[in-house]
C-alpha positions as YAML, in Angstrom:
chain: A
units: angstrom
residues:
- id: 1
  name: MET
  ca: [74.22, -20.64, -13.87]
- id: 2
  name: ARG
  ca: [74.49, -17.08, -13.66]
- id: 3
  name: ILE
  ca: [72.49, -16.48, -16.75]
- id: 4
  name: LYS
  ca: [70.13, -18.71, -15.70]
- id: 5
  name: THR
  ca: [69.41, -16.98, -12.80]
- id: 6
  name: ALA
  ca: [69.37, -13.52, -14.37]
- id: 7
  name: LEU
  ca: [67.14, -14.88, -16.54]
- id: 8
  name: LEU
  ca: [65.24, -16.49, -14.25]
- id: 9
  name: GLY
  ca: [65.01, -13.09, -12.75]
- id: 10
  name: LEU
  ca: [63.90, -11.04, -15.49]
- id: 11
  name: LEU
  ca: [60.93, -13.21, -16.43]
- id: 12
  name: ALA
  ca: [60.10, -12.64, -12.58]
- id: 13
  name: GLY
  ca: [60.05, -9.07, -13.11]
- id: 14
  name: LEU
  ca: [58.53, -8.67, -16.40]
- id: 15
  name: ALA
  ca: [55.74, -11.16, -14.59]
- id: 16
  name: GLY
  ca: [54.57, -8.56, -12.33]
- id: 17
  name: VAL
  ca: [54.25, -6.08, -14.58]
- id: 18
  name: GLY
  ca: [50.72, -5.83, -15.68]
- id: 19
  name: PRO
  ca: [49.68, -3.96, -18.38]
- id: 20
  name: ALA
  ca: [49.55, -0.06, -18.77]
- id: 21
  name: ALA
  ca: [46.82, 1.45, -17.57]
- id: 22
  name: ALA
  ca: [43.97, 2.13, -20.24]
- id: 23
  name: GLU
  ca: [43.53, 6.05, -19.91]
- id: 24
  name: PHE
  ca: [39.81, 7.42, -19.63]
- id: 25
  name: PRO
  ca: [38.13, 6.88, -21.34]
- id: 26
  name: ASP
  ca: [38.41, 3.84, -23.18]
- id: 27
  name: LYS
  ca: [34.75, 2.09, -23.45]
- id: 28
  name: PRO
  ca: [31.40, 3.38, -23.86]
- id: 29
  name: ILE
  ca: [30.16, 5.79, -21.09]
- id: 30
  name: THR
  ca: [26.35, 5.20, -20.13]
- id: 31
  name: ILE
  ca: [24.58, 8.58, -18.53]
- id: 32
  name: GLN
  ca: [21.42, 7.73, -16.90]
- id: 33
  name: ALA
  ca: [18.48, 9.96, -17.87]
- id: 34
  name: PRO
  ca: [16.31, 8.86, -14.73]
- id: 35
  name: TYR
  ca: [12.76, 9.46, -16.24]
- id: 36
  name: ALA
  ca: [10.80, 8.67, -19.30]
- id: 37
  name: PRO
  ca: [11.53, 9.65, -22.91]
- id: 38
  name: GLY
  ca: [10.58, 12.88, -23.92]
- id: 39
  name: GLY
  ca: [11.13, 14.96, -21.20]
- id: 40
  name: ASN
  ca: [13.17, 17.72, -19.81]
- id: 41
  name: ILE
  ca: [16.65, 15.46, -18.23]
- id: 42
  name: ASP
  ca: [15.79, 13.11, -21.38]
- id: 43
  name: VAL
  ca: [16.10, 15.79, -24.19]
- id: 44
  name: THR
  ca: [19.13, 16.95, -22.21]
- id: 45
  name: ALA
  ca: [20.96, 13.94, -21.77]
- id: 46
  name: ARG
  ca: [21.09, 13.68, -25.57]
- id: 47
  name: ILE
  ca: [21.79, 16.71, -26.63]
- id: 48
  name: VAL
  ca: [24.89, 16.34, -24.37]
- id: 49
  name: ALA
  ca: [25.59, 12.32, -24.76]
- id: 50
  name: ASN
  ca: [25.60, 13.19, -28.86]
- id: 51
  name: LYS
  ca: [28.31, 15.46, -28.81]
- id: 52
  name: LEU
  ca: [30.02, 14.21, -25.37]
- id: 53
  name: LYS
  ca: [30.13, 11.20, -27.58]
- id: 54
  name: ASP
  ca: [32.45, 13.51, -30.32]
- id: 55
  name: VAL
  ca: [34.72, 15.09, -27.90]
- id: 56
  name: LEU
  ca: [35.87, 12.18, -25.82]
- id: 57
  name: GLY
  ca: [36.14, 9.62, -28.92]
- id: 58
  name: VAL
  ca: [33.83, 7.30, -27.20]
- id: 59
  name: THR
  ca: [30.28, 5.51, -27.71]
- id: 60
  name: VAL
  ca: [27.99, 7.75, -25.39]
- id: 61
  name: VAL
  ca: [24.57, 5.95, -24.68]
- id: 62
  name: VAL
  ca: [21.50, 7.46, -23.00]
- id: 63
  name: ASP
  ca: [19.57, 5.22, -20.80]
- id: 64
  name: ASN
  ca: [15.77, 5.45, -19.41]
- id: 65
  name: LYS
  ca: [15.33, 4.17, -16.13]
- id: 66
  name: ALA
  ca: [11.96, 6.11, -14.49]
- id: 67
  name: GLY
  ca: [10.60, 5.37, -11.21]
- id: 68
  name: ALA
  ca: [9.92, 6.65, -7.94]
- id: 69
  name: SER
  ca: [10.85, 10.62, -9.30]
- id: 70
  name: GLY
  ca: [13.90, 9.37, -10.35]
- id: 71
  name: MET
  ca: [15.71, 8.16, -7.64]
- id: 72
  name: ILE
  ca: [15.72, 4.60, -9.59]
- id: 73
  name: GLY
  ca: [18.09, 5.66, -12.02]
- id: 74
  name: SER
  ca: [20.01, 7.78, -9.59]
- id: 75
  name: ALA
  ca: [20.56, 5.14, -7.21]
- id: 76
  name: THR
  ca: [21.71, 3.33, -10.11]
- id: 77
  name: VAL
  ca: [25.08, 5.67, -10.68]
- id: 78
  name: ALA
  ca: [25.05, 6.20, -7.10]
- id: 79
  name: ARG
  ca: [26.19, 3.00, -6.68]
- id: 80
  name: ALA
  ca: [28.65, 2.55, -9.51]
- id: 81
  name: ALA
  ca: [32.05, 2.51, -9.39]
- id: 82
  name: PRO
  ca: [33.54, 5.85, -9.36]
- id: 83
  name: ASP
  ca: [35.31, 5.47, -12.42]
- id: 84
  name: GLY
  ca: [33.75, 7.86, -15.06]
- id: 85
  name: TYR
  ca: [31.68, 5.00, -16.83]
- id: 86
  name: ASN
  ca: [28.30, 5.60, -15.45]
- id: 87
  name: LEU
  ca: [27.17, 9.11, -14.91]
- id: 88
  name: LEU
  ca: [23.81, 11.22, -14.29]
- id: 89
  name: VAL
  ca: [21.80, 13.89, -15.70]
- id: 90
  name: SER
  ca: [19.47, 15.25, -13.22]
- id: 91
  name: ALA
  ca: [17.65, 18.48, -12.07]
- id: 92
  name: ASN
  ca: [17.11, 20.33, -8.91]
- id: 93
  name: SER
  ca: [14.67, 17.73, -8.08]
- id: 94
  name: MET
  ca: [17.41, 15.82, -7.10]
- id: 95
  name: VAL
  ca: [17.26, 17.60, -3.22]
- id: 96
  name: ASP
  ca: [13.42, 17.82, -3.01]
- id: 97
  name: VAL
  ca: [12.67, 14.55, -3.43]
- id: 98
  name: PRO
  ca: [14.56, 12.67, -1.03]
- id: 99
  name: ALA
  ca: [13.16, 15.32, 1.19]
- id: 100
  name: ILE
  ca: [8.98, 14.07, 0.31]
- id: 101
  name: TYR
  ca: [10.32, 9.88, 0.12]
- id: 102
  name: GLY
  ca: [12.28, 10.39, 3.31]
- id: 103
  name: ASN
  ca: [14.08, 7.05, 2.67]
- id: 104
  name: ALA
  ca: [15.72, 7.24, -0.55]
- id: 105
  name: PRO
  ca: [18.99, 5.11, -1.65]
- id: 106
  name: TYR
  ca: [21.25, 7.56, -1.27]
- id: 107
  name: ASP
  ca: [22.06, 11.26, 0.72]
- id: 108
  name: TRP
  ca: [22.41, 13.12, -2.67]
- id: 109
  name: LYS
  ca: [24.81, 15.60, -0.51]
- id: 110
  name: THR
  ca: [27.80, 12.39, -0.17]
- id: 111
  name: ALA
  ca: [26.10, 9.99, -3.12]
- id: 112
  name: PHE
  ca: [27.25, 12.22, -6.64]
- id: 113
  name: GLN
  ca: [30.42, 14.00, -7.80]
- id: 114
  name: PRO
  ca: [28.94, 17.06, -9.55]
- id: 115
  name: ILE
  ca: [30.48, 18.02, -13.12]
- id: 116
  name: SER
  ca: [29.05, 20.77, -14.50]
- id: 117
  name: ARG
  ca: [26.19, 22.66, -14.73]
- id: 118
  name: ILE
  ca: [24.38, 22.05, -17.89]
- id: 119
  name: GLN
  ca: [21.77, 24.31, -18.62]
- id: 120
  name: SER
  ca: [18.51, 26.14, -16.79]
- id: 121
  name: VAL
  ca: [15.32, 26.64, -18.35]
- id: 122
  name: PRO
  ca: [12.09, 28.24, -17.07]
- id: 123
  name: GLY
  ca: [8.55, 26.59, -16.02]
- id: 124
  name: VAL
  ca: [5.72, 26.92, -18.06]
- id: 125
  name: ILE
  ca: [1.58, 26.44, -17.56]
- id: 126
  name: THR
  ca: [-0.14, 25.11, -20.58]
- id: 127
  name: VAL
  ca: [-4.15, 24.54, -21.07]
- id: 128
  name: THR
  ca: [-5.26, 23.15, -23.65]
- id: 129
  name: PRO
  ca: [-6.16, 25.09, -26.77]
- id: 130
  name: ASP
  ca: [-10.27, 25.00, -25.60]
- id: 131
  name: SER
  ca: [-10.08, 25.61, -22.49]
- id: 132
  name: PRO
  ca: [-11.66, 28.22, -20.79]
- id: 133
  name: ILE
  ca: [-8.79, 29.23, -18.69]
- id: 134
  name: LYS
  ca: [-7.58, 32.05, -20.51]
- id: 135
  name: THR
  ca: [-4.33, 33.69, -17.77]
- id: 136
  name: LEU
  ca: [-2.71, 32.66, -14.84]
- id: 137
  name: ALA
  ca: [-5.16, 34.90, -12.91]
- id: 138
  name: ASP
  ca: [-7.95, 32.09, -14.91]
- id: 139
  name: PHE
  ca: [-6.04, 29.57, -13.70]
- id: 140
  name: ILE
  ca: [-5.42, 30.62, -9.68]
- id: 141
  name: LYS
  ca: [-8.97, 32.36, -10.08]
- id: 142
  name: ALA
  ca: [-10.81, 28.41, -10.69]
- id: 143
  name: GLY
  ca: [-8.43, 27.19, -8.01]
- id: 144
  name: ARG
  ca: [-9.82, 28.97, -5.26]
- id: 145
  name: GLU
  ca: [-12.81, 29.30, -5.72]
- id: 146
  name: THR
  ca: [-13.18, 25.54, -6.89]
- id: 147
  name: PRO
  ca: [-10.11, 23.59, -4.61]
- id: 148
  name: GLY
  ca: [-9.21, 20.66, -6.61]
- id: 149
  name: LYS
  ca: [-11.33, 21.41, -9.50]
- id: 150
  name: ILE
  ca: [-8.35, 22.02, -11.92]
- id: 151
  name: THR
  ca: [-6.38, 19.21, -12.60]
- id: 152
  name: VAL
  ca: [-2.57, 19.86, -13.05]
- id: 153
  name: ALA
  ca: [-0.03, 17.49, -14.90]
- id: 154
  name: ASP
  ca: [3.83, 17.32, -13.44]
- id: 155
  name: SER
  ca: [6.65, 14.70, -14.21]
- id: 156
  name: GLY
  ca: [6.70, 13.22, -10.88]
- id: 157
  name: ILE
  ca: [6.74, 13.54, -7.37]
- id: 158
  name: GLY
  ca: [8.93, 15.91, -6.12]
- id: 159
  name: THR
  ca: [10.11, 17.34, -9.46]
- id: 160
  name: THR
  ca: [10.46, 20.47, -10.32]
- id: 161
  name: ASN
  ca: [7.57, 21.28, -11.75]
- id: 162
  name: HIS
  ca: [5.73, 19.88, -8.81]
- id: 163
  name: ILE
  ca: [7.44, 22.15, -6.49]
- id: 164
  name: VAL
  ca: [6.24, 25.07, -9.04]
- id: 165
  name: ILE
  ca: [2.70, 24.40, -8.47]
- id: 166
  name: GLU
  ca: [3.37, 23.75, -5.13]
- id: 167
  name: LEU
  ca: [4.55, 27.17, -4.79]
- id: 168
  name: LEU
  ca: [2.02, 28.69, -7.01]
- id: 169
  name: SER
  ca: [-1.20, 26.85, -4.33]
- id: 170
  name: ASP
  ca: [1.07, 28.03, -1.26]
- id: 171
  name: ALA
  ca: [1.81, 31.67, -2.20]
- id: 172
  name: THR
  ca: [-2.28, 31.54, -3.88]
- id: 173
  name: LYS
  ca: [-4.28, 29.41, -1.19]
- id: 174
  name: ALA
  ca: [-5.16, 28.04, -4.73]
- id: 175
  name: LYS
  ca: [-5.73, 24.53, -4.49]
- id: 176
  name: PHE
  ca: [-4.83, 22.12, -7.37]
- id: 177
  name: THR
  ca: [-5.53, 18.35, -7.86]
- id: 178
  name: ILE
  ca: [-1.51, 17.29, -9.08]
- id: 179
  name: VAL
  ca: [-1.39, 14.48, -10.89]
- id: 180
  name: HIS
  ca: [1.92, 12.51, -10.91]
- id: 181
  name: TYR
  ca: [3.72, 10.72, -14.24]
- id: 182
  name: LYS
  ca: [6.77, 9.19, -14.73]
- id: 183
  name: GLY
  ca: [8.12, 12.22, -17.19]
- id: 184
  name: GLY
  ca: [6.83, 15.54, -18.95]
- id: 185
  name: GLY
  ca: [5.99, 13.61, -22.10]
- id: 186
  name: ALA
  ca: [3.37, 11.21, -21.00]
- id: 187
  name: ALA
  ca: [2.07, 14.12, -18.92]
- id: 188
  name: SER
  ca: [1.72, 15.90, -22.10]
- id: 189
  name: ILE
  ca: [0.25, 13.10, -24.48]
- id: 190
  name: ASP
  ca: [-2.90, 13.23, -21.51]
- id: 191
  name: VAL
  ca: [-3.41, 16.56, -21.28]
- id: 192
  name: ILE
  ca: [-3.36, 17.03, -24.75]
- id: 193
  name: GLY
  ca: [-5.79, 14.04, -25.24]
- id: 194
  name: GLY
  ca: [-8.21, 15.83, -22.58]
- id: 195
  name: GLN
  ca: [-7.62, 13.52, -19.39]
- id: 196
  name: VAL
  ca: [-6.03, 16.56, -17.26]
- id: 197
  name: MET
  ca: [-6.48, 20.29, -17.67]
- id: 198
  name: ALA
  ca: [-3.45, 21.51, -17.17]
- id: 199
  name: GLN
  ca: [0.46, 21.33, -16.96]
- id: 200
  name: VAL
  ca: [3.47, 22.63, -15.49]
- id: 201
  name: ASP
  ca: [6.62, 21.08, -17.35]
- id: 202
  name: GLN
  ca: [9.93, 22.54, -18.23]
- id: 203
  name: LEU
  ca: [9.78, 24.79, -21.43]
- id: 204
  name: ASN
  ca: [12.18, 22.98, -23.60]
- id: 205
  name: ALA
  ca: [9.94, 20.20, -23.42]
- id: 206
  name: SER
  ca: [6.60, 21.64, -23.58]
- id: 207
  name: ILE
  ca: [7.82, 23.74, -26.29]
- id: 208
  name: GLY
  ca: [6.92, 21.50, -29.31]
- id: 209
  name: HIS
  ca: [3.92, 21.07, -28.49]
- id: 210
  name: ILE
  ca: [2.98, 24.92, -28.07]
- id: 211
  name: GLN
  ca: [5.04, 25.66, -31.21]
- id: 212
  name: GLY
  ca: [2.35, 22.92, -32.99]
- id: 213
  name: GLY
  ca: [-0.42, 24.43, -31.71]
- id: 214
  name: LYS
  ca: [-1.39, 21.06, -29.10]
- id: 215
  name: LEU
  ca: [-0.85, 22.97, -26.03]
- id: 216
  name: ARG
  ca: [-2.22, 26.45, -24.67]
- id: 217
  name: PRO
  ca: [0.96, 28.29, -22.45]
- id: 218
  name: ILE
  ca: [-0.50, 30.53, -20.31]
- id: 219
  name: ALA
  ca: [2.55, 31.87, -18.17]
- id: 220
  name: VAL
  ca: [6.19, 31.08, -18.05]
- id: 221
  name: THR
  ca: [8.17, 31.06, -14.90]
- id: 222
  name: SER
  ca: [11.23, 33.15, -15.71]
- id: 223
  name: ASP
  ca: [12.23, 36.69, -14.47]
- id: 224
  name: ALA
  ca: [11.24, 38.27, -17.70]
- id: 225
  name: ARG
  ca: [9.38, 36.96, -21.30]
- id: 226
  name: VAL
  ca: [10.92, 34.58, -23.73]
- id: 227
  name: PRO
  ca: [11.48, 35.66, -26.85]
- id: 228
  name: GLU
  ca: [10.37, 32.53, -28.33]
- id: 229
  name: LEU
  ca: [7.09, 33.18, -26.85]
- id: 230
  name: PRO
  ca: [6.76, 37.30, -26.68]
- id: 231
  name: ASP
  ca: [3.03, 37.37, -26.51]
- id: 232
  name: VAL
  ca: [3.42, 34.64, -23.10]
- id: 233
  name: PRO
  ca: [3.52, 36.82, -19.75]
- id: 234
  name: THR
  ca: [5.63, 35.69, -16.93]
- id: 235
  name: VAL
  ca: [4.19, 34.27, -13.70]
- id: 236
  name: LYS
  ca: [5.58, 38.08, -12.59]
- id: 237
  name: GLU
  ca: [3.15, 39.58, -14.68]
- id: 238
  name: SER
  ca: [-0.06, 37.71, -13.83]
- id: 239
  name: GLY
  ca: [-1.20, 41.20, -11.79]
- id: 240
  name: ILE
  ca: [-1.31, 38.22, -8.57]
- id: 241
  name: PRO
  ca: [0.41, 40.06, -5.86]
- id: 242
  name: GLU
  ca: [1.29, 37.16, -3.85]
- id: 243
  name: LEU
  ca: [3.33, 36.31, -6.90]
- id: 244
  name: LYS
  ca: [5.02, 39.42, -8.27]
- id: 245
  name: ASP
  ca: [8.37, 38.61, -6.93]
- id: 246
  name: PHE
  ca: [7.71, 34.49, -8.21]
- id: 247
  name: SER
  ca: [10.47, 33.21, -10.72]
- id: 248
  name: TYR
  ca: [11.90, 29.35, -10.77]
- id: 249
  name: TYR
  ca: [14.36, 28.02, -13.25]
- id: 250
  name: THR
  ca: [15.10, 24.11, -13.62]
- id: 251
  name: ILE
  ca: [18.82, 23.68, -13.69]
- id: 252
  name: THR
  ca: [20.29, 20.45, -14.75]
- id: 253
  name: GLY
  ca: [22.96, 19.24, -14.56]
- id: 254
  name: LEU
  ca: [25.62, 16.46, -15.00]
- id: 255
  name: PHE
  ca: [26.67, 13.95, -11.92]
- id: 256
  name: GLY
  ca: [28.83, 11.03, -11.47]
- id: 257
  name: PRO
  ca: [29.39, 9.11, -8.76]
- id: 258
  name: ALA
  ca: [31.19, 10.49, -5.38]
- id: 259
  name: LYS
  ca: [34.99, 9.57, -4.87]
- id: 260
  name: MET
  ca: [35.65, 10.15, -8.88]
- id: 261
  name: PRO
  ca: [39.38, 10.12, -9.58]
- id: 262
  name: PRO
  ca: [40.43, 13.58, -9.63]
- id: 263
  name: GLU
  ca: [42.04, 13.02, -13.17]
- id: 264
  name: VAL
  ca: [38.85, 11.43, -14.57]
- id: 265
  name: LEU
  ca: [36.90, 13.97, -13.26]
- id: 266
  name: LYS
  ca: [38.83, 17.31, -15.07]
- id: 267
  name: LYS
  ca: [38.76, 14.59, -17.92]
- id: 268
  name: LEU
  ca: [35.03, 15.15, -17.95]
- id: 269
  name: TYR
  ca: [34.39, 18.83, -16.76]
- id: 270
  name: ASP
  ca: [36.92, 20.06, -19.86]
- id: 271
  name: ALA
  ca: [34.58, 17.70, -21.90]
- id: 272
  name: MET
  ca: [31.66, 19.18, -20.79]
- id: 273
  name: VAL
  ca: [33.53, 23.06, -21.27]
- id: 274
  name: LYS
  ca: [34.34, 21.87, -25.04]
- id: 275
  name: VAL
  ca: [30.66, 20.75, -25.09]
- id: 276
  name: LEU
  ca: [28.46, 23.32, -23.84]
- id: 277
  name: THR
  ca: [30.44, 25.99, -25.67]
- id: 278
  name: ASP
  ca: [30.53, 24.68, -29.07]
- id: 279
  name: PRO
  ca: [27.85, 27.00, -31.32]
- id: 280
  name: ALA
  ca: [26.18, 24.42, -32.23]
- id: 281
  name: THR
  ca: [25.09, 23.08, -28.99]
- id: 282
  name: VAL
  ca: [24.18, 26.38, -27.40]
- id: 283
  name: LYS
  ca: [22.12, 26.95, -30.84]
- id: 284
  name: ARG
  ca: [20.16, 23.77, -29.71]
- id: 285
  name: PHE
  ca: [19.22, 24.67, -26.38]
- id: 286
  name: ALA
  ca: [18.62, 28.32, -26.80]
- id: 287
  name: GLU
  ca: [15.90, 26.49, -29.87]
- id: 288
  name: LEU
  ca: [14.04, 24.81, -26.70]
- id: 289
  name: THR
  ca: [14.43, 27.80, -25.12]
- id: 290
  name: ALA
  ca: [17.32, 26.90, -22.37]
- id: 291
  name: GLU
  ca: [20.50, 28.29, -21.71]
- id: 292
  name: ALA
  ca: [23.39, 26.24, -22.22]
- id: 293
  name: LYS
  ca: [26.23, 27.06, -19.73]
- id: 294
  name: PRO
  ca: [28.67, 24.67, -18.08]
- id: 295
  name: SER
  ca: [29.92, 25.77, -14.39]
- id: 296
  name: THR
  ca: [33.02, 24.39, -12.14]
- id: 297
  name: PRO
  ca: [31.73, 21.01, -10.16]
- id: 298
  name: GLU
  ca: [31.67, 23.44, -6.94]
- id: 299
  name: GLU
  ca: [29.46, 26.51, -8.64]
- id: 300
  name: LEU
  ca: [27.15, 23.22, -9.22]
- id: 301
  name: ALA
  ca: [26.97, 22.33, -5.95]
- id: 302
  name: ALA
  ca: [26.30, 26.07, -4.61]
- id: 303
  name: MET
  ca: [23.40, 25.64, -6.97]
- id: 304
  name: PHE
  ca: [21.80, 22.61, -5.19]
- id: 305
  name: ASP
  ca: [22.77, 23.65, -2.12]
- id: 306
  name: LYS
  ca: [20.34, 26.43, -2.94]
- id: 307
  name: GLU
  ca: [17.61, 24.56, -3.31]
- id: 308
  name: ASP
  ca: [17.96, 22.57, -0.09]
- id: 309
  name: LYS
  ca: [17.54, 25.77, 1.63]
- id: 310
  name: THR
  ca: [14.13, 27.08, -0.55]
- id: 311
  name: ALA
  ca: [11.97, 23.92, -1.59]
- id: 312
  name: VAL
  ca: [13.25, 21.85, 1.34]
- id: 313
  name: PRO
  ca: [11.18, 23.89, 3.52]
- id: 314
  name: LEU
  ca: [8.53, 23.90, 2.00]
- id: 315
  name: ILE
  ca: [8.36, 20.49, 1.34]
- id: 316
  name: LYS
  ca: [8.16, 19.87, 5.45]
- id: 317
  name: LYS
  ca: [5.84, 22.70, 5.69]
- id: 318
  name: LEU
  ca: [3.12, 21.35, 3.28]
- id: 319
  name: GLY
  ca: [4.13, 17.73, 4.69]
- id: 320
  name: ILE
  ca: [4.49, 16.83, 0.98]
- id: 321
  name: LYS
  ca: [4.35, 12.69, 0.93]
- id: 322
  name: PRO
  ca: [4.85, 10.21, -2.01]
- id: 323
  name: GLU
  ca: [1.43, 8.69, -2.78]
...
């Protein structure tokens, strides 16, 4: 009887012990790139995913859920379990878009866990090769003298490309007709095809078209000229007094849902440091005129807080609303 009782007790004890918790990650990871393929966010996400799979030893796939200027894909991650298997690549437009829509399905300050900065890249203003607009001064002059005649494409309402156009317009009082797309790739196609007259995009997304002679750059938004386009002046060099201090960068980072376990966050952060300090990754981003550089989660949060203090007041001042 004592033996039988002991065996029953042992079996009961074993029944209460579940399988050991698997160490993160043990299944595929999905990275949301919440814009159409071909733009800065998509390109960045795919470079990171390709390297991250080697560092973490699992499949990492990129999913493009475009729409609502990135809010549809972002909301997917905001609603996901905070287990590290659903991540988001986003830019500082994450801050701007909710200020425009006003009914965002999440609060960007509380819905996401910053993991690391990925890269920063300046914007570039481009026209078609045969455009009569040769310089940024021509562009601004046309916007002043013929308000609304110049059509300018961006990758969506509230994106950093859109914000650059609004900043230029607000500073110089030039007026443009802004055409919003669901990604920079689609915008470039229409500019190249002549349906739109100009485009503001991240330089890393446009550099291929520029080098291929399909788009002609008239200015970059960086503090200094970029090595890949040494003959293209900065906005500061345009000779327009109102733009003498102008510069703007799109900062792209990796995020997860809020309330991720500390050990998962650390695993992802450590992996991103390896990805972004790998010489091949650094070279790849440099080829696209972007600077790959990791940051701590706290540093990435501070970068987006800065955007909240600069771009959001402009959005409110201009009363920018979704179309």
